[in-house]
C-alpha positions as CSV (number, residue, x, y, z in Angstrom):
1,M,117.4,-28.1,23.4
2,T,114.7,-28.8,25.5
3,V,112.9,-31.4,26.8
4,E,109.5,-31.5,26.8
5,P,107.6,-33.7,29.4
6,T,105.8,-36.3,28.0
7,A,101.7,-36.2,27.9
8,E,100.5,-39.0,30.6
9,A,98.2,-41.6,29.2
10,I,95.5,-43.1,31.1
11,I,94.6,-46.7,30.3
12,P,91.5,-47.9,32.5
13,L,91.9,-51.4,33.7
14,V,88.1,-53.5,33.2
15,E,87.8,-56.6,35.1
16,E,84.6,-58.8,34.4
17,T,83.1,-60.9,37.4
18,L,80.8,-64.0,37.5
19,L,77.8,-64.6,39.6
20,L,76.6,-68.0,39.9
21,G,73.0,-68.8,40.9
22,K,70.8,-72.3,41.4
23,R,67.2,-72.3,41.3
24,Q,64.8,-75.9,41.8
25,V,63.6,-77.4,38.6
26,E,61.3,-79.9,38.6
27,T,61.8,-82.3,36.1
28,G,59.5,-84.9,37.2
29,R,58.2,-87.3,40.0
30,V,57.8,-91.0,40.9
31,R,54.6,-92.5,42.7
32,V,55.7,-96.0,44.5
33,S,53.3,-98.2,44.9
34,L,53.3,-101.4,47.7
35,T,51.7,-104.4,47.2
36,T,51.6,-107.0,49.8
37,E,51.5,-110.4,48.9
38,V,50.6,-113.7,50.8
39,V,52.8,-116.9,50.6
40,E,52.0,-119.8,52.0
41,E,55.0,-122.2,52.9
42,V,55.9,-125.6,54.2
43,L,58.5,-125.3,56.9
44,R,60.2,-128.4,57.5
45,D,62.8,-129.6,60.1
46,T,64.2,-132.4,62.1
47,L,63.0,-132.8,66.0
48,H,65.1,-135.1,68.3
49,S,63.7,-136.3,71.5
50,R,64.9,-139.0,73.8
51,R,62.9,-141.8,75.7
52,A,63.7,-144.3,78.4
53,E,63.1,-147.8,77.7
54,V,62.7,-149.2,81.1
55,E,63.1,-152.9,81.8
56,R,63.3,-154.3,85.4
57,R,65.6,-157.4,86.2
58,P,64.5,-159.3,89.3
59,V,68.4,-160.8,90.8
60,G,67.3,-162.2,94.4
61,Q,70.9,-161.5,95.5
62,T,72.3,-160.8,99.1
63,V,74.7,-157.9,99.7
64,T,76.5,-155.9,102.3
65,E,76.3,-152.8,101.0
66,A,73.7,-150.8,98.8
67,P,75.6,-150.8,95.3
68,A,76.2,-147.9,93.3
69,V,74.4,-146.9,90.6
70,R,76.2,-147.6,87.5
71,Q,76.7,-147.2,83.7
72,E,77.1,-150.3,81.0
73,G,77.6,-148.8,77.8
74,D,74.7,-146.9,76.7
75,V,72.6,-148.6,79.9
76,I,72.2,-146.8,83.3
77,I,71.6,-149.4,86.4
78,I,69.9,-148.1,88.8
79,P,69.9,-151.1,92.0
80,V,66.7,-151.4,94.1
81,V,67.7,-153.3,97.8
82,E,65.4,-154.4,100.5
83,E,66.3,-154.9,104.1
84,V,64.7,-158.3,105.1
85,L,65.1,-159.5,108.9
86,V,66.1,-162.8,109.6
87,V,68.1,-163.2,112.4
88,E,70.6,-161.0,111.2
89,K,69.7,-158.0,109.1
90,R,70.9,-158.5,105.5
91,L,70.2,-156.3,102.2
92,V,69.2,-158.0,99.6
93,L,69.8,-156.9,96.0
94,R,65.9,-157.6,94.6
95,E,66.2,-156.0,91.1
96,E,68.4,-153.6,88.7
97,I,66.2,-151.2,87.1
98,H,68.1,-151.2,83.3
99,L,67.2,-147.4,81.4
100,R,68.2,-147.4,78.0
101,M,68.1,-144.2,76.6
102,I,67.1,-144.1,72.6
103,N,67.8,-141.4,70.7
104,E,64.7,-140.9,67.3
105,E,64.7,-138.3,64.6
106,R,61.3,-138.0,62.8
107,A,60.8,-135.1,59.9
108,V,58.0,-133.1,60.6
109,E,56.6,-130.3,58.1
110,Q,54.3,-127.2,59.2
111,P,52.6,-125.1,56.9
112,A,53.4,-121.1,57.7
113,T,52.3,-117.8,56.2
114,R,54.7,-115.2,55.4
115,R,54.2,-111.6,53.3
116,V,56.1,-110.3,50.7
117,Q,55.9,-106.8,49.4
118,H,56.8,-105.6,46.2
119,A,57.2,-102.2,45.2
120,A,56.5,-100.2,41.9
121,V,57.7,-97.3,40.9
122,E,56.6,-95.1,38.0
123,R,57.7,-92.3,36.8
124,I,55.5,-89.0,36.4
125,P,56.4,-86.2,34.0
126,S,56.7,-82.5,35.2
127,T,53.4,-80.6,34.8
128,S,55.3,-77.5,35.3
129,G,57.3,-77.5,31.7
130,G,60.7,-77.3,33.1
131,T,60.6,-73.9,35.0
132,G,61.8,-73.8,38.9
133,S,60.8,-71.9,41.4
């Protein structure tokens, strides 16, 4: 018995390849419009101020040296001395100046103008019918 060689079968292989492409397509447009509005407003705040109330108090007292400036509560006391020539030299406390600090508050209103912008967005359909370039 003789064995014959078998015929070879050639099977071609096929492969598909994919290509991806992109294109620009205009689907619509938008228009943005800005409007500016002027708004009148009244600004409110509280202003703080400080003023000095001066009271002069005569003392007429003889002292050996000038007293120091002192504070009693909310009052600052500033001594005023004078040299007086007598047979001897003496310091005489003529007066004291009492300063009382007074805090005040007052409400104020000041008109002011500010600008406010509003944006309007409008869609515009495409004129190219959906075809791109």
